[in-house]
N, C-alpha and C positions, 0 to 999 in steps of 0.2 A: 591383725589378730581377729578382727571381726570375720574375715573370710575363712580363716582357719577354724573359727568356732562353728561356722555353718557346716564345715566338712568333717568335723570331729565326731567320734562316737560319744554316746552319753557319758557324762562326768562320773556316774557311779560305775566302778570297775566291774562289778558282777553283772549289771545290766548291759554294759558295753560288751563284755565277753559273750553273754548269751545272745544278744542281738546280732553280733557280727558272726558268730558261729552258725546261727540259723541262716544268715545270708549266704555263708559259704556252702552250707548243705544244699540250698536251693540252686546255687551256682553249679555245683557238681552234678546235680540231677539234670539240669537243663543242658549240660555239656556232654551227657551220655557217657560219663566215666563208669567203668565196671569195677566191682570189688573196691568201692571207694570208702575211704575213711577220712573224717575231719576231726582233728584233735586240737583242743585248746591247751596250750602248755603254760608256761610261766607268764607272769605279769609283774612289772616293777615300776616304781615311780622314778621319774628322771627330773632332777633339778627342782622339785617341788612344783613343776608346771604341768606334767602330763603322765599318764600311765602308758607304758609300752607293752602291748599285748602280743604274745607269740602264738601262732597257729601253724598247723601242718596239714597238708592234704596229700593223700596217697591214693593211687588207683591205676587202672589200665585204660589206655585209649589209643586210637590211631592218630595220625598227624592232624587231620581236620578237627578231631575232637579236642586235641591240645590247643590248636589255634582258636577254636571257639571259646574254650575256657579262658584263655589269656585275654581275648578280645572283651569278653564279658567282665573280666576282672578289672581291666584298665578303663572300661567304660564307666564304672562306678566312681563318683567323685568323692571318695573317702580319703582321709589321711592314712593311706596304707601303701605298701609296696611288697613286691616279691623279692625277698632277700636272697633266696637260693632256689635254683631249678635243676632238677636231675631227670634225665631221660635215659632209660636202659631198654634195649630190645627184649621183648618177651617171646615166648614160644608160639604165640598166636599170630605173630607177624606185626604186632603193634609195639607200643612202648609201655614200660612201667614208669609212671610219673610220680615225682615227689616234689612238693613245693613247700618252702619255708616262708612264712608271711609275717610281716610286722604291721600292726595297726595302732593308731594313737587315739587316746581319749583325753582331751584337755580336762584338767581337774575343775576348771571353772565352767565347763560346758553344761547346759541344762540337761536333765534326763529325758525331757520330752522335746526332741529335736524334729523338725519337719523332715520328711523323707526327701533325699536328694534325687531330683528327677532329671536335672540337666546332665548331659553327657560330659565326661571328663575331657579336659584339654589334652590329655595324653593320646587320644585317638584322632585319626583323620579319616573320615569316610565311613562306609559300611563294612560289615564283615567280609563281603565278597571282594572288597578292594584289597584286603589282606590275603585272602585265600588264593586269589588268582596269581599274584607274582611269586608266592611261596610254593603252591602246589603245582602250578603249570610251568615247571622248569626242569631242565635236565642237569643234574649235579655233576655229570661225568663228561660232558661235551660242551663246546661253545653254544651260545643261543642259536636255536633253529631259525634259519632264514626262509622267508616265503618264496614260492616259485616266482620266476620272472618271465615276462612275455618278450620274445625276441623276433617275432615275425612281422608281417605286413598288417597294417590296420585296415586295409581294404581288400575284400575278396570279390571275385567275379565268378558268376555261374552262367550257364546257358539255358535259355528258355526251353522247357519241356524235357530237360535232362536231369538225372539224379547226379549232382555234382558233389564229390567228396572234397573236403578242405581240412587237412590235418592242422591242428593248432600248434604253434611253436612256443610252448612253455618249457622252461628249463629250471630244474631245482638245483640250487648251489651245492647241496649235500648229495645229490644224485639219488634222492629217494623216490619211491613210487608216488604217483599222483592219481587223483580221481578228478573228473571234470563234471561241471554242471552248466546248464543253460539258465542263467539268472533272469534274463529278460530278452524277449524277442517274439516275432510272429511264429508261434509254434506250428501253424499250418504250413509254413514254408521251410522251417529249419528244425533239425533235431541234432542230438549229440550222443556219441558213444562215451559213456562214463569212464571206460577203462583206457581206450586208445586216444581219446580227445579229438576224434574226427567229427567235424561238422558235416552234415548232409543237407544240401540245399536243393530244393525243387520248387519251381513255380512255372505255371503255364502262361505267364504273361511277363512282359518286361516291367521291372519295378526295382526299387532300392529300399533298404530298411537297415536299422541298427539292431545289433544283438550284443548282449553283455554276457561274457563267459567267465567262469571261475575255475581255478585250479587249486586243489588242496593237497598238500603232501601228507605223508604218514609219519612225520617226525613227532617228537615229544617235546613240548606240545605241538600239535599240528598247526601249520600256518597256511594261509590261503591268500590269493591275490586275484583281482578281477581286471578284465580288459574289455573295452568297448570296440566293436568292429562295425565297419560299414560294408554291407553286402549289396552288390549290384548284379541284377539278373538281366543279361543282355541277349540280343539276337545272335544266332550262330554266325561265325565269320564266313565270308564267301569261300567257296572251294578253291584250293590252290591249283594253278595250272599244272597239267601233266608235264613232267620233265621231258626234255628232248631225248630221243633215243641215242644212246651212246654206242659207238662202234668199237669193238674190241680189236684185237690184232688182225690185220688184213692179210688173208692168204695170198691175195694178188701181188703183194709186195715181195713175196718169195717164190713167184712163179716165173720161170724162164722158158724160152723156146730152145729145146735141146736137139731137135732133129726135124728134117723135112724128108719124108720117105715116099718114094714112088712105088705105087702098086701097079696092078695090071692096067687099070683104066684111069687112075687119078692119084693125085698126091695127098699125103696125110701129114698134118702138123702135130708134132709131139710136144706137149707142154708139161713140164715137171713141176709139181707143187712140192717144194722142199719141206714145208711144215707138216705135210701129211705123208711125205715120201711116196707120192702117187703121180703117175704119168697119165695125162688125159690126151687121147688121140682124136683129133678133129679133122673132118673132111668138109668140103664145100657144102654149105647149107646147114651145118650142125650149129645148134644153139648151145650156149655154155653159160655157166655162172661160177665164177671163182672169186671168193671173198666179196668185195663190193662191186666187182665188175661183171656186168651182164652184156652179152653180145651174140653175134652170129658170124660164122666164117663166110667171107665173101669169095675169097680165092686162095689157092695154095700153089706156089711155084717152087722151082729149085732154089730160089734166092730168098723168098720170104712168104709170110702168110698175111693176108689183108683181112681185117675184121671190122665189122660195123658195131660201134659202141656208142650209145646215146645219140644216135642219128648221124654220127661222123665216122669216117673211115680212118683206120690207123694201120700202119704197116709194122710188122714185128719180124726182125731178122734173127738168125740163130744167135743164141746167148743173150738175146734181148729180154729185158724185164717187162712183164705185162703191165704193172702199175705205172712204171715210168713212161711207157708208151701212151697210156691213157692220159697221164698228167700233161703230156706234151700237146695234146689236142684240146684239153679242157682243164680249167682250174678248179672245177667243182665235180666231185665224184658223188653221185647219189647213192646213199646207203641202201642196201637190200632191204625191202620191207619185211 
């Protein structure tokens, strides 16, 4: 009862009503309610122990204002309570608020009570601790999840080159993200806030850490940070040039079709089937067919003798040029 006595309103009913109503008026003013009214209604004695005082508050406010009013109310360590609370949407986009309040004045309480300065046991923390979980939430969807980093934690760049490095952040809800460089050597690295691409450039080999942040556009927005190691290295040695490749060899489809006698000499007719072309060669003529280069050494009624890669080969009618070359050499030098 001693604790209740300290939390009671003054024992005189009129003084209790006047003092508490003034406190409610100050409470409404500090909470920025508009068109506010504070009414003192009935009071009655209960069990010969205390007076039960009835008050009503009406006004208009937005959600932060309502929360501020309730926080201030419950912070005061009086013997009081909110018996009924009503919120109705108004045309201004806020709420029409109505509170019914009970307050107690013990009959044995002195009229001159010290002002209660200690915060009530009903609250935990500051006003911001209540505003954040109530205001920063989406009532129509599951809680917004922060972006997640799914890439490599080590990046490599080349000395003296502007090296782009896209960041691999993914948002579980698929929302748009913006990017920030939280920490790092700004003379070596920058970031595109929309695409999330890091750009790294250094004229000397070095390594350093950078911290990047991705923030989604959900409600409320969430963000996550990740630390990266950046290594600036010398450029790799040039790769050797690939060996030249040989395509389809016309020599494999070249055959000796005829040995024709002219006035003074014989002529060898070679037919290149891939080109549907006949090449007519006499003694001393040089030729190049596919991968085969050579010169005609002699032509007779029976065959043609050619010098290819320093060796002589004989080709008879219907003979295949590449087969004849392969018979004298296992290596055919490609045409430069």
